[in-house]
C-alpha positions in Angstrom: 134.3 107.7 59.4 131.6 109.7 61.0 132.7 112.9 63.1 131.7 113.8 66.3 129.0 115.8 67.3 129.3 118.5 69.8 126.5 119.3 72.0 126.2 122.7 74.0 122.7 121.9 75.7 122.6 121.0 79.5 122.2 117.0 78.6 125.0 117.4 76.0 127.1 114.9 77.9 124.2 112.9 78.2 123.4 112.9 74.7 127.4 112.0 73.3 127.0 108.8 75.8 123.2 108.2 73.7 125.1 108.6 69.9 128.5 107.1 71.0 127.9 103.6 71.5 125.1 103.2 68.6 128.5 104.0 66.1 130.4 102.1 68.2 128.0 98.8 67.1 128.2 100.0 63.7 125.9 102.4 62.8 126.8 105.2 60.6 124.0 107.6 62.6 124.8 110.5 61.0 121.4 111.5 60.3 120.1 110.8 63.5 123.1 112.5 65.3 122.1 115.9 63.0 118.6 115.3 64.4 119.5 115.3 68.1 122.4 118.1 67.7 119.7 120.8 66.2 117.1 119.8 68.9 120.2 120.0 71.4 120.8 123.4 69.7 116.9 124.6 70.2 117.8 123.4 74.5 121.1 125.5 74.5 119.0 129.0 72.7 116.1 128.2 75.2 118.9 128.0 78.1 116.4 125.5 80.2 118.0 123.9 83.3 115.9 121.6 83.0 113.7 119.7 80.0 109.6 119.0 80.3 107.0 118.2 77.9 106.3 122.0 77.0 109.8 122.3 75.2 109.4 119.3 73.6 106.0 120.1 72.1 107.6 123.8 71.3 110.4 122.2 69.1 107.6 119.6 67.6 106.0 122.8 66.5 109.0 124.2 64.7 108.7 121.1 62.7 105.2 121.1 61.1 107.1 121.3 57.8 107.8 118.0 57.8 105.9 114.9 56.4 104.4 112.6 58.9 107.8 110.2 58.3 109.7 112.7 58.8 108.4 113.9 62.0 108.1 110.4 62.8 112.0 110.1 62.7 112.4 113.2 64.6 110.2 112.0 67.3 112.5 108.3 67.6 115.3 109.6 68.0 114.6 113.0 70.3 112.4 110.7 72.6 115.0 107.9 72.7 117.9 110.0 73.4 115.6 111.8 76.5 114.8 108.0 77.7 118.1 107.7 77.9 118.9 110.6 80.1 116.5 110.8 82.3 117.2 106.8 83.2 120.5 108.2 84.2 119.5 110.7 86.4 119.9 114.1 84.1 117.4 116.5 84.4 114.4 115.3 82.6 110.4 115.3 83.2 108.7 112.1 82.7 107.4 112.1 78.7 104.6 110.6 77.4 104.2 107.6 74.6 105.8 108.8 71.5 103.2 110.5 69.4 102.4 109.0 66.0 101.3 110.9 63.1 98.4 110.0 60.4 100.7 108.6 57.1 100.0 110.4 53.8 99.1 108.3 50.7 102.0 107.4 49.0 103.1 108.1 45.9 102.9 105.1 42.9 105.6 104.7 41.4 106.0 105.6 37.5 107.0 102.6 35.5 108.7 103.5 32.4 107.3 101.6 29.2 111.0 100.6 26.9 109.7 103.4 24.4 109.5 105.7 27.2 113.0 104.6 28.2 114.3 105.4 24.8 113.0 108.4 24.7 114.5 109.3 27.7 117.9 108.3 27.4 118.0 109.7 23.9 117.1 113.2 25.4 119.7 113.2 28.2 122.0 112.2 25.3 121.7 115.1 23.3 120.8 117.6 25.7 122.5 120.9 24.8 125.5 122.1 27.7 127.6 125.1 27.6 131.0 124.8 28.4 132.8 123.3 31.5 129.4 122.0 32.3 128.6 118.1 33.0 128.4 116.3 29.7 125.2 115.5 28.5 126.5 111.6 28.0 127.4 111.6 31.5 124.2 111.8 32.6 122.5 109.5 29.9 124.9 107.0 31.4 124.2 107.4 34.8 120.5 106.9 33.8 120.6 104.1 31.9 122.8 102.4 34.9 119.9 103.1 37.7 117.8 101.6 34.9 119.9 98.2 34.3 120.9 98.1 38.0 118.6 99.9 40.1 121.2 101.5 42.6 119.6 104.5 44.5 120.9 107.3 43.5 123.1 108.3 46.5 124.7 104.5 45.7 125.5 105.6 42.2 127.1 109.0 42.7 129.3 107.7 45.5 130.9 105.2 43.0 134.7 105.7 42.9 136.6 104.5 39.6 137.9 101.6 41.6 134.8 100.3 41.7 134.4 99.0 38.8 136.0 96.2 37.5 135.8 95.4 34.0 138.4 92.7 33.9 135.6 90.8 36.1 132.8 92.6 34.6 131.6 93.7 38.5 130.4 96.7 40.3 131.0 97.4 43.9 128.5 99.2 45.6 130.7 100.3 49.0 128.8 100.8 52.2 125.4 101.4 50.6 122.4 101.6 52.9 122.7 100.2 56.1 126.2 100.4 55.9 126.0 96.9 53.8 128.1 96.8 50.2 127.8 94.3 47.4 129.6 93.1 44.3 126.9 93.5 41.0 127.4 91.5 37.9 127.3 93.8 34.7 126.0 92.7 31.0 128.5 93.5 28.4 126.3 96.1 26.5 126.6 98.1 30.3 129.9 97.6 30.8 131.3 99.1 27.4 128.9 102.2 28.3 130.6 102.6 31.7 134.0 102.2 30.0 134.8 105.8 28.9 134.4 107.3 32.4 137.5 105.2 33.3 139.3 107.3 30.5 141.3 110.4 31.7 139.9 113.8 30.4 142.3 116.0 28.3 144.8 117.0 30.1 144.0 115.6 33.2 145.4 112.5 35.2 142.6 110.6 37.4 144.3 110.6 41.0 144.1 106.8 42.6 140.5 107.7 44.0 138.3 109.6 42.1 134.1 109.8 41.3 133.0 107.5 38.5 130.9 110.4 37.3 132.5 113.7 37.3 130.7 116.9 37.3 131.9 119.5 34.4 134.3 120.8 36.7 136.0 117.7 37.6 134.3 117.1 41.2 131.6 114.5 42.3 128.3 115.3 40.5 125.8 117.1 43.3 122.2 115.3 43.6 120.4 118.4 42.8 122.2 119.2 39.8 121.5 115.7 39.3 117.2 115.7 39.4 117.2 119.0 37.2 119.4 117.1 34.5 116.6 114.4 34.8 113.5 116.6 34.6 114.9 118.0 31.5 115.1 114.9 30.0 111.7 113.8 31.3 110.1 117.4 29.5 112.2 116.7 26.4 111.1 113.2 25.6 107.5 114.2 26.8 107.3 111.2 29.4 104.2 111.1 30.8 101.0 109.5 32.0 97.3 110.3 31.1 97.0 112.8 34.1 100.1 114.4 33.1 102.3 112.9 36.2 106.0 112.6 35.2 108.5 110.0 36.5 110.8 111.1 39.3 114.3 109.9 39.5 113.5 107.2 42.0 111.3 105.6 39.4 114.0 103.9 37.8 114.9 102.3 40.8 110.9 100.9 40.3 111.1 100.5 36.7 114.2 98.0 36.8 112.6 95.8 39.8 109.5 95.6 37.7 111.4 94.9 34.5 113.3 92.4 36.3 109.8 90.3 37.4 108.4 90.6 33.9 111.1 89.2 32.4 111.3 86.0 34.6 107.4 85.5 34.2 108.6 86.0 30.1 110.9 83.3 30.4 108.6 81.0 32.5 110.4 81.0 35.6 109.2 81.3 39.3 110.0 84.8 40.8 109.1 83.5 44.0 112.1 81.3 43.9 114.3 84.2 42.7 112.8 87.3 44.9 115.5 86.9 47.6 118.1 87.5 44.3 116.6 90.5 43.5 116.7 91.6 46.9 120.3 91.4 47.7 121.3 92.9 44.0 119.1 96.1 45.0 120.5 96.0 48.5 118.1 95.1 50.2 117.3 93.6 54.0 115.0 91.1 52.4 112.2 90.1 50.2 109.6 91.9 52.1 111.5 95.3 51.2 112.1 94.4 47.5 108.0 93.3 47.0 107.3 97.1 48.3 108.6 97.9 44.9 106.6 95.2 42.8 103.2 96.5 43.9 100.6 95.8 41.5 100.6 97.9 37.7 99.5 97.3 34.4 103.0 95.8 33.2 102.9 93.1 35.6 99.4 92.7 36.0 99.9 91.9 31.7 102.8 90.0 32.2 101.0 87.3 34.8 98.2 86.9 32.7 100.1 85.6 29.9 101.9 83.3 31.7 98.4 82.2 33.3 96.9 81.7 29.9 100.0 80.0 28.8 100.0 77.5 31.4 96.2 77.1 31.8 94.8 77.2 28.4 93.7 73.8 27.2 96.5 71.8 24.6 94.5 71.4 21.3 95.2 68.1 20.3 97.0 66.9 17.4 95.1 65.7 14.1 94.3 62.7 13.9 95.0 61.5 17.6 
C-alpha cells in the first residue's frame, strides 16, 4: 500500500485531494506523488500565498538537469495538480498550455549474439567476490533469468521465494509495471538454474517472505549493485560492438524479444499472430509496446531474409518429372 504524502505549501489540501482519488482508483502514483511533493516543498520554502507563472518557471529552471522525458513527466504532474487547484478556487493564477520539450534521439538497443551471451554469463559466474559479498552465481543466475524471460530488472529484484513454483513450472510476477501481475511458464533448464536459490544458506532459515535473489548480507539486492556487477561482466567478457558501445542491463530485455521472434521465424511461425502472446509474457499493455523492442536490426533482418528466401525461392523440379 502506498504511503500517504504530506504536503505543506499553501496548496497542501488541494494537492492531497488531487493525489488520493488517483490511488483510490488503483493507480500506484508513488513517483508522481513524489514529484508533486518536491514542487510543494519548493512553494513552501518560497512562502508564496498565491502561485503564479514565475514560480512555476523558477521551479522548472531547477530541473534543467533532467532529460526531455523527465521534464515532461514533471510538467504533466505539476500542470494537472495546479489546474485541479485553480478549478476548486485555490490561489493559483491561470497558466499557459503545458510546455513541450524536444525529444533526444533514443539509443539503439544492443542485441546480444549467442556467443556474447555465453561469454557474459561465464564472466559473471567466475567473477571473484570477497567474503560477505553477493555470490557471483547469484548475479549470473539473475542475468540468465532476464535473458530467458525478458523481465524488467525491477520485477526480477522484487521476486520473492514463494513466487517460484517448481512443481507447476511457473514464475509469478507480482504487481509489475502498471500494477499488473502475470504468470510466466519456465523451461526445465531455467527451473533447474533457479532451484538452488530456494535452498536456505548454511546456518540460516528462510522466513516465509524472502527475496529470491539475496545479497551477501541476506538482504534484497540493490539496483546499483546489480548494474555494477553487470558492467564488470560486460567488460570482462569484452562484449561491445565495432564502435566500442557496450550493452546496458535493459538490453537483456531487448535481446529476449528479438531472440524470441527470430526463433519464430526459424520455425516458420507467423510473428504477427504471436505478438500478442509476447506482449502478455513481457507485461506490456498491448503489442504496440512490444514493437518498440523489435526495431529493425541485423539479426531480425537476417532471419526475415532467410524466411523470405525459403518461402519464395523457386522449387527445383525433380529429375524425370
